[in-house]
C-alpha positions as CSV (number, residue, x, y, z in Angstrom):
1,X,-0.2,0.1,0.2
2,X,1.3,3.3,-0.6
3,X,2.9,5.3,2.1
4,X,1.5,8.5,1.5
5,X,-1.4,10.2,-0.5
6,X,-2.1,13.7,-1.9
7,X,-6.0,13.5,-1.7
8,X,-6.5,16.9,-3.1
9,X,-8.0,19.4,-4.1
10,X,-7.9,19.7,-8.0
11,X,-6.5,22.7,-9.4
12,X,-4.6,23.5,-6.0
13,X,-1.2,22.5,-7.5
14,X,-1.7,18.6,-6.7
15,X,-0.5,17.8,-10.3
16,X,2.5,19.9,-9.8
17,X,3.3,18.6,-6.7
18,X,2.7,15.1,-7.9
19,X,5.1,15.6,-10.8
20,X,7.8,17.2,-8.5
21,X,7.8,14.5,-6.1
22,X,8.0,11.9,-8.1
23,X,11.4,12.9,-9.4
24,X,12.8,12.5,-6.1
25,X,15.0,9.3,-6.0
26,X,13.6,7.8,-2.5
27,X,9.6,8.4,-3.9
28,X,8.0,6.3,-6.3
29,X,4.5,7.9,-8.1
30,X,2.8,6.0,-10.8
31,X,0.0,7.4,-12.5
32,X,-1.9,9.8,-11.3
33,X,-5.4,10.0,-10.3
34,X,-6.2,5.8,-9.9
35,X,-9.1,7.0,-7.5
36,X,-9.3,3.6,-5.8
37,X,-10.5,4.5,-2.6
38,X,-13.4,7.0,-3.9
39,X,-15.4,4.4,-6.2
40,X,-18.0,6.7,-6.0
41,X,-16.6,9.5,-7.9
42,X,-15.3,7.5,-10.7
43,X,-16.4,7.7,-14.2
44,X,-19.5,6.2,-15.2
45,X,-17.9,5.6,-18.4
46,X,-15.0,4.0,-17.2
47,X,-13.7,3.0,-21.1
48,X,-13.9,6.3,-22.1
49,X,-11.3,7.4,-19.7
50,X,-7.6,7.9,-20.7
51,X,-6.4,4.4,-19.3
52,X,-8.0,1.6,-17.2
53,X,-8.0,2.3,-14.1
54,X,-7.6,-0.4,-11.3
55,X,-10.8,-2.4,-10.2
56,X,-9.2,-4.8,-7.5
57,X,-6.8,-4.5,-4.7
58,X,-4.6,-6.8,-6.4
59,X,-4.8,-4.2,-9.7
60,X,-4.0,-1.4,-7.2
61,X,-1.1,-2.7,-5.5
62,X,0.8,-3.6,-9.3
63,X,1.0,0.3,-9.7
64,X,3.5,0.4,-6.9
65,X,5.4,-3.4,-7.4
66,X,8.2,-1.2,-9.0
67,X,8.9,0.7,-5.9
68,X,12.3,0.1,-4.6
69,X,12.9,-1.2,-1.1
70,X,14.2,2.5,-0.3
71,X,11.5,4.2,-1.7
72,X,8.2,5.5,-0.1
73,X,5.2,4.7,-2.2
74,X,3.0,7.8,-3.1
75,X,-0.7,8.0,-4.6
76,X,-2.4,11.3,-5.6
77,X,-5.9,11.3,-6.5
78,X,-7.4,14.8,-5.8
79,X,-10.9,13.2,-5.7
80,X,-10.0,11.7,-2.5
81,X,-10.7,15.1,-0.2
82,X,-14.3,15.3,-1.5
83,X,-15.1,11.6,-1.3
84,X,-17.3,10.7,1.7
85,X,-15.3,7.5,2.3
86,X,-12.1,7.6,1.1
87,X,-10.4,8.9,4.4
88,X,-11.9,5.7,6.1
89,X,-11.0,3.3,3.4
90,X,-7.4,4.7,3.4
91,X,-6.9,4.3,7.0
92,X,-8.4,0.7,7.0
93,X,-5.9,-0.3,4.2
94,X,-2.8,1.9,5.2
95,X,-3.0,3.4,8.9
96,X,0.2,4.9,9.2
97,X,-0.3,6.7,5.7
98,X,0.7,10.7,5.3
99,X,-2.3,12.6,4.1
100,X,-1.4,16.0,1.8
101,X,-4.4,18.1,1.4
102,X,-3.8,21.5,-0.7
103,X,-6.5,24.0,-0.2
104,X,-7.3,27.3,-2.6
105,X,-9.2,30.3,-2.3
106,X,-13.1,29.4,-3.1
107,X,-14.1,31.4,-5.8
108,X,-10.9,31.0,-7.7
109,X,-10.6,27.5,-7.1
110,X,-14.1,27.1,-8.6
111,X,-13.5,29.1,-11.7
112,X,-10.3,27.4,-12.4
113,X,-11.9,23.8,-11.9
114,X,-15.0,24.8,-14.1
115,X,-12.3,25.7,-16.8
116,X,-10.9,22.4,-16.3
117,X,-14.7,20.4,-16.5
118,X,-14.7,22.0,-19.8
119,X,-11.4,20.7,-21.2
120,X,-12.1,17.3,-19.6
121,X,-15.8,17.2,-21.4
122,X,-17.6,16.8,-18.0
123,X,-18.7,20.4,-18.1
124,X,-20.5,21.7,-21.5
125,X,-21.9,25.2,-20.1
126,X,-18.7,27.0,-20.9
127,X,-19.8,30.1,-19.0
128,X,-19.2,30.0,-15.5
129,X,-21.7,31.8,-13.9
130,X,-24.2,29.7,-15.9
131,X,-22.9,26.5,-14.9
132,X,-22.8,27.6,-11.2
133,X,-26.7,28.5,-11.3
134,X,-27.3,25.0,-13.0
135,X,-26.4,23.2,-9.4
136,X,-29.7,23.0,-8.3
137,X,-31.1,21.5,-11.4
138,X,-28.5,18.9,-11.7
139,X,-28.8,17.8,-8.0
140,X,-32.2,16.9,-9.2
141,X,-31.0,14.8,-12.2
142,X,-31.5,17.6,-14.9
143,X,-29.3,19.6,-17.3
144,X,-26.4,17.0,-16.8
145,X,-24.3,16.8,-20.0
146,X,-24.5,13.4,-21.8
147,X,-20.8,12.5,-21.5
148,X,-20.6,13.7,-17.9
149,X,-18.1,11.0,-16.3
150,X,-19.3,12.0,-12.7
151,X,-22.2,14.1,-12.6
152,X,-21.5,14.8,-8.8
153,X,-18.5,16.8,-9.8
154,X,-20.6,19.5,-11.1
155,X,-22.3,20.0,-7.8
156,X,-19.9,23.0,-7.7
157,X,-20.3,24.1,-4.0
158,X,-20.0,20.6,-2.8
159,X,-16.2,21.0,-3.5
160,X,-15.9,24.0,-1.0
161,X,-16.9,22.1,2.3
162,X,-13.2,22.4,3.3
163,X,-14.0,21.7,7.1
164,X,-16.1,18.9,6.8
165,X,-13.4,17.3,4.0
166,X,-10.6,18.1,6.6
167,X,-12.3,16.6,9.7
168,X,-13.1,13.1,7.8
169,X,-9.3,12.8,7.6
170,X,-8.4,14.2,10.9
171,X,-11.1,11.6,12.3
172,X,-9.1,8.7,10.7
173,X,-5.8,9.9,11.2
174,X,-3.9,11.4,14.1
175,X,-2.9,14.9,13.4
176,X,1.0,14.2,13.0
177,X,0.0,12.6,9.9
178,X,-2.1,14.8,8.0
179,X,-0.2,17.9,6.1
180,X,-2.5,21.0,4.9
181,X,-1.2,23.2,2.4
182,X,-2.7,26.6,1.2
183,X,-2.1,26.9,-2.7
184,X,-1.1,30.7,-2.2
185,X,1.9,29.2,-0.5
186,X,2.9,26.8,-3.2
187,X,3.0,29.6,-5.7
188,X,4.7,32.1,-3.6
189,X,7.5,29.7,-2.6
190,X,7.3,26.8,-4.9
191,X,10.8,25.1,-3.5
192,X,10.2,25.9,0.2
193,X,6.9,24.6,0.1
194,X,8.0,21.2,-1.4
195,X,11.0,21.2,1.2
196,X,8.3,21.2,3.9
197,X,6.6,18.2,2.2
198,X,9.7,16.4,2.0
199,X,9.9,16.9,5.6
200,X,6.6,16.0,6.4
201,X,7.4,12.7,4.5
202,X,10.9,12.1,6.1
203,X,12.9,11.9,2.9
204,X,16.3,13.8,2.4
205,X,15.0,17.1,1.9
206,X,18.4,18.5,0.2
207,X,17.8,16.4,-3.1
208,X,17.8,18.5,-6.3
209,X,14.1,18.7,-7.1
210,X,13.2,20.2,-10.5
211,X,10.6,22.7,-9.8
212,X,7.1,22.8,-12.0
213,X,4.7,25.2,-12.2
214,X,1.7,23.6,-14.2
215,X,0.5,25.5,-17.9
216,X,-2.3,28.0,-17.6
217,X,-5.3,26.7,-19.2
218,X,-7.1,28.2,-22.3
219,X,-10.6,28.9,-22.9
220,X,-12.7,26.8,-25.1
221,X,-13.9,29.1,-27.5
222,X,-16.1,26.0,-29.8
223,X,-17.3,23.4,-27.4
224,X,-18.8,21.6,-30.5
225,X,-15.4,21.6,-32.3
226,X,-13.7,20.6,-28.8
227,X,-16.1,17.9,-28.5
228,X,-15.3,16.7,-32.0
229,X,-11.6,16.4,-31.6
230,X,-12.3,14.0,-28.9
231,X,-14.8,12.1,-30.4
232,X,-12.2,11.6,-33.4
233,X,-9.4,10.6,-30.8
234,X,-11.9,8.0,-29.2
235,X,-12.5,6.7,-32.6
236,X,-9.4,6.2,-33.4
237,X,-8.6,4.3,-30.0
238,X,-11.5,1.8,-30.8
239,X,-10.2,1.3,-34.2
240,X,-6.6,0.9,-33.8
241,X,-5.8,0.5,-30.2
242,X,-3.6,1.2,-27.9
243,X,-3.0,4.2,-25.5
244,X,-3.9,7.9,-26.4
245,X,-1.2,10.2,-27.7
246,X,-0.8,13.7,-27.6
247,X,-1.7,15.0,-31.2
248,X,-0.6,17.9,-32.8
249,X,-3.2,20.0,-33.8
250,X,-2.4,22.6,-36.5
251,X,-2.4,26.3,-35.4
252,X,-5.8,27.2,-37.4
253,X,-7.7,24.2,-35.3
254,X,-6.1,26.0,-31.9
255,X,-7.5,29.0,-32.9
256,X,-10.9,27.8,-33.6
257,X,-11.2,25.8,-30.7
258,X,-9.4,27.7,-28.0
259,X,-9.1,31.3,-26.8
260,X,-7.5,33.0,-24.2
261,X,-9.2,33.1,-20.5
262,X,-11.6,36.0,-20.2
263,X,-10.6,38.2,-16.8
264,X,-12.5,37.1,-14.0
265,X,-16.4,38.3,-13.4
266,X,-15.5,40.5,-10.5
267,X,-19.5,40.6,-9.7
268,X,-19.3,37.2,-9.9
269,X,-16.3,36.4,-7.9
270,X,-17.6,38.7,-5.0
271,X,-21.1,37.2,-5.0
272,X,-19.2,33.8,-4.6
273,X,-16.8,35.3,-2.0
274,X,-20.0,36.7,0.2
275,X,-21.6,33.0,0.0
276,X,-18.6,30.8,1.0
277,X,-17.3,33.6,3.5
278,X,-18.7,31.4,6.7
279,X,-16.7,28.6,5.4
280,X,-13.3,30.5,5.2
281,X,-14.1,31.7,8.6
282,X,-14.7,28.5,9.7
283,X,-11.5,27.2,8.1
284,X,-9.4,30.0,9.6
285,X,-10.6,29.1,12.9
286,X,-10.1,25.0,12.2
287,X,-6.4,25.8,10.7
288,X,-5.4,28.5,13.4
289,X,-4.6,30.5,10.4
290,X,-6.1,34.0,9.3
291,X,-7.2,33.1,5.8
292,X,-10.1,35.6,6.0
293,X,-7.3,38.3,5.7
294,X,-4.8,36.7,3.4
295,X,-7.5,35.6,0.9
296,X,-9.4,39.4,1.1
297,X,-12.5,38.1,2.7
298,X,-12.2,40.9,5.6
299,X,-13.1,43.7,3.0
300,X,-16.4,42.1,1.9
301,X,-18.3,43.2,5.2
């Protein structure tokens, strides 16, 4: 079983942290997001995913079989933090596991998550404000995109129940086995934050680590063309088999399908921050850190 888990959130630096940690000689990390301990949040269209995820414990353990005797095995599935069952299931399988969670200012997090959901073809509503307002209908089983792999991912407010999510892991693990990071720290001091993680894991801290910042996503200009490209890739895989490959698209294709992100809608961002301020206040008290001020929520009144 893995010795440590990066449990989330997505769009909070989990991919960059995974990529940096896997370069450490004392750490073995296989594919990202096997989601083995959050079965309820896995795709309902398993065969359409980019790879076949492990279904049995034997399959899951095979992911870590290549770990050397002097290496820690690690796993990163950002869905675990949101899962109602992952904390207990991980603790039952590996009670000594180290847990790493990363949190981000709620409005910025959801805006970035929505953009990623559009890229993943989970969300077809490209307007962030409209997507947020669709949540009640989607909870009732309506307006869910046909190819949405995990409809629960579109319940945006569920992602921001930070204190409830952390309590599940603190209930399952001793406090010294849980590290909670703030996304702003990772962005402001990439190296220092990674060194802190290495100390937490008990591996050599001074090893040279290639620092990584993931690329900024572009917005999808044409959802229809974007889905057409995905359908073509899936059809090619079904016909010819093999793992998906990153295909080179013409510059014309990119201009037709993608565009630069719009600046944030400040009115919407303020609306969301007012809505989520009680959660930020509770999180500040829970962590003993004034995130209300750090994230600018004190200016909301």
